[in-house]
C-alpha positions as CSV (number, residue, x, y, z in Angstrom):
1,M,171.1,115.3,38.2
2,T,170.8,111.5,38.3
3,I,173.9,109.4,38.0
4,L,172.8,108.5,34.4
5,E,172.6,112.2,33.5
6,K,176.0,112.9,35.1
7,I,177.7,110.0,33.2
8,K,176.0,111.1,29.9
9,D,177.1,114.7,30.4
10,T,180.6,113.7,31.4
11,F,181.2,112.0,28.0
12,K,178.9,114.1,25.8
13,D,181.9,115.6,23.9
14,C,184.0,112.4,23.8
15,Q,185.2,111.2,20.4
16,I,183.9,107.8,19.3
17,G,186.6,105.1,19.5
18,T,188.4,106.7,22.5
19,E,189.5,104.0,24.9
20,F,189.5,104.4,28.7
21,T,190.4,102.2,31.7
22,T,187.9,101.7,34.4
23,Q,189.7,104.2,36.6
24,E,189.9,106.8,33.9
25,I,186.1,106.6,33.5
26,I,185.5,107.0,37.2
27,N,188.0,109.8,37.5
28,K,186.3,111.8,34.7
29,A,182.9,111.5,36.4
30,V,184.3,112.5,39.8
31,L,186.2,115.5,38.3
32,K,183.2,116.7,36.2
33,H,180.4,116.2,38.7
34,G,181.9,115.2,42.0
35,C,180.3,111.8,41.8
36,N,180.9,109.2,44.6
37,P,183.5,107.0,43.0
38,G,181.7,103.9,44.2
39,S,178.6,104.9,42.2
40,V,180.4,104.9,38.9
41,I,180.4,101.4,37.5
42,P,181.6,101.5,33.9
43,S,180.2,98.1,33.0
44,D,176.7,99.4,33.8
45,Y,177.0,101.6,30.7
46,C,178.1,98.9,28.2
47,Y,176.5,97.6,25.1
48,N,177.9,94.2,25.7
49,R,177.6,93.8,29.5
50,I,174.6,93.4,31.8
51,N,174.8,93.8,35.5
52,N,172.5,93.0,38.4
53,G,169.8,95.6,38.9
54,I,170.1,97.2,35.5
55,D,167.0,97.7,33.3
56,F,169.3,97.0,30.3
57,E,167.0,97.8,27.5
58,N,166.2,101.3,28.9
59,Y,169.6,102.0,30.4
60,L,172.4,104.3,29.1
61,H,174.7,102.5,26.7
62,L,178.0,104.3,25.9
63,F,180.8,101.8,25.9
64,E,182.0,98.5,24.6
65,Y,183.9,96.4,27.1
66,M,187.2,95.4,25.4
67,G,188.6,93.2,28.2
68,N,191.4,93.8,30.6
69,K,189.5,96.7,32.3
70,T,189.4,98.7,29.1
71,Y,186.4,100.3,27.5
72,K,185.8,101.9,24.1
73,F,183.5,104.9,23.9
74,L,180.8,104.4,21.2
75,G,178.2,107.0,22.4
76,E,174.4,106.6,22.6
77,N,172.4,104.9,19.9
78,Y,175.4,103.3,18.3
79,P,174.5,100.7,15.6
80,Y,176.2,98.1,17.8
81,N,176.7,94.5,16.7
82,G,177.7,91.8,19.2
83,T,176.8,89.6,22.1
84,I,175.5,90.7,25.5
85,F,177.3,88.9,28.3
86,H,176.8,88.6,32.1
87,K,179.4,87.2,34.4
88,P,178.0,85.8,37.7
89,K,180.1,86.4,40.7
90,G,182.8,83.7,40.8
91,G,181.5,82.3,37.5
92,F,182.2,82.4,33.8
93,E,180.6,84.7,31.2
94,I,177.3,83.6,29.7
95,A,175.5,85.0,26.7
96,I,172.2,86.8,27.5
97,G,171.3,88.3,24.2
98,K,172.7,89.9,21.0
99,W,172.8,93.3,19.3
100,S,172.4,93.6,15.5
101,N,172.8,97.1,14.1
102,G,171.7,98.7,17.3
103,V,168.7,96.5,17.9
104,I,168.6,93.7,20.6
105,H,167.7,90.2,19.4
106,Y,167.1,87.1,21.4
107,E,166.4,84.4,18.7
108,S,169.8,82.8,18.7
109,Y,169.9,82.7,22.5
110,D,166.4,81.3,23.0
111,G,167.7,77.8,22.9
112,L,168.1,75.5,19.9
113,Q,165.1,75.6,17.6
114,I,162.8,73.3,19.5
115,K,160.8,71.0,17.3
116,E,157.2,71.9,17.8
117,E,154.2,69.8,16.8
118,K,152.7,70.9,13.5
119,I,149.6,72.9,14.3
120,K,146.9,73.5,11.7
121,D,146.6,77.1,10.6
122,T,143.2,77.3,12.2
123,D,144.6,76.2,15.5
124,K,147.4,78.8,15.3
125,K,144.9,81.5,14.8
126,S,143.0,80.4,17.9
127,I,146.0,80.9,20.2
128,K,146.2,84.5,21.3
129,H,149.2,85.5,23.4
130,R,149.5,88.2,25.9
131,T,153.3,88.3,25.7
132,K,156.0,88.3,23.0
133,R,157.7,85.0,22.2
134,D,161.2,86.3,22.9
135,A,162.0,87.1,26.5
136,S,163.6,90.5,27.2
137,V,167.2,90.8,28.4
138,K,166.0,91.5,31.9
139,L,163.5,88.6,32.0
140,R,166.2,86.2,30.6
141,F,168.6,87.4,33.3
142,D,166.0,87.1,36.0
143,V,165.3,83.5,35.0
144,F,169.0,82.6,34.9
145,K,169.5,84.2,38.3
146,R,166.4,82.5,39.8
147,D,167.8,79.1,38.6
148,N,171.3,79.9,39.9
149,F,172.8,79.9,36.4
150,K,172.3,76.1,36.3
151,C,170.3,73.8,34.0
152,C,167.1,72.8,35.7
153,I,167.3,69.2,34.4
154,C,171.0,68.1,34.8
155,G,172.4,71.0,36.9
156,A,175.1,71.8,34.4
157,S,176.6,75.3,34.8
158,P,179.2,77.5,33.0
159,A,180.7,78.2,36.4
160,K,181.9,74.5,36.5
161,D,182.3,73.8,32.8
162,Q,183.0,76.6,30.3
163,S,181.6,74.5,27.4
164,V,178.1,74.6,29.0
165,E,175.7,77.0,27.1
166,L,172.5,78.0,28.9
167,H,169.3,78.6,27.2
168,I,165.8,79.9,28.1
169,D,163.0,77.4,27.6
170,H,159.2,77.7,27.7
171,I,157.9,75.0,30.0
172,I,154.5,75.1,28.3
173,P,155.5,75.5,24.7
174,W,154.7,78.8,23.0
175,S,152.9,76.8,20.2
176,K,150.5,75.4,22.8
177,G,149.6,78.7,24.4
178,G,152.5,79.1,26.9
179,E,153.4,82.7,27.7
180,T,156.8,84.3,28.0
181,E,156.5,84.9,31.8
182,I,159.0,84.0,34.5
183,N,156.8,81.2,35.9
184,N,156.7,79.5,32.5
185,L,160.4,79.8,31.7
186,Q,163.3,77.7,32.9
187,T,167.0,77.5,32.4
188,L,168.2,74.5,30.3
189,C,171.7,73.6,29.0
190,S,171.9,73.1,25.2
191,R,172.1,69.4,25.6
192,C,169.0,69.0,27.7
193,N,167.2,71.6,25.5
194,L,168.0,69.4,22.4
195,G,167.0,66.3,24.3
196,K,163.7,67.9,25.3
197,S,163.0,68.7,21.7
198,D,163.3,65.1,20.7
199,Y,160.2,64.4,22.8
200,M,158.1,67.4,21.6
């Protein structure tokens, strides 16, 4: 069995709403399947947390992190509502995405609504994209990580100032044929993103 299968089996009969500490989750998996304690990372299995190396959208979601090393069991395919956070080592939490009734959405975290030049309907039809406009959670995380969780224009970071909100921005605008690919995405703070929109 893989670690995912072991975790899933460990909590298959758990009642929704049951709360566990980090250590209780680890202990249950060790007791049930003899897992290596170091391989059981409760935050890997959360609806509202994303960790390095996790294919978040295809991973096992069972818990909601409640803070203070406490997790609430929700089970698989729960109609979860809430923000998805990542906490860089030594930094502050940043929002990566959002759940709405069990579906991941990115719109409110794709930066402020950038003012785009009005394009004639005929021009819109001529642009064919290979990618979706909204970046996946993994791609968003990869862009933030590549840019060291700092704004590419001014260097602002939530690690230094908790009021800083980071966004994902298309370098070549979507409206002008830019794709949602790592080489066409950059990290901007909300201030620089808004400033950029004034010149679009």
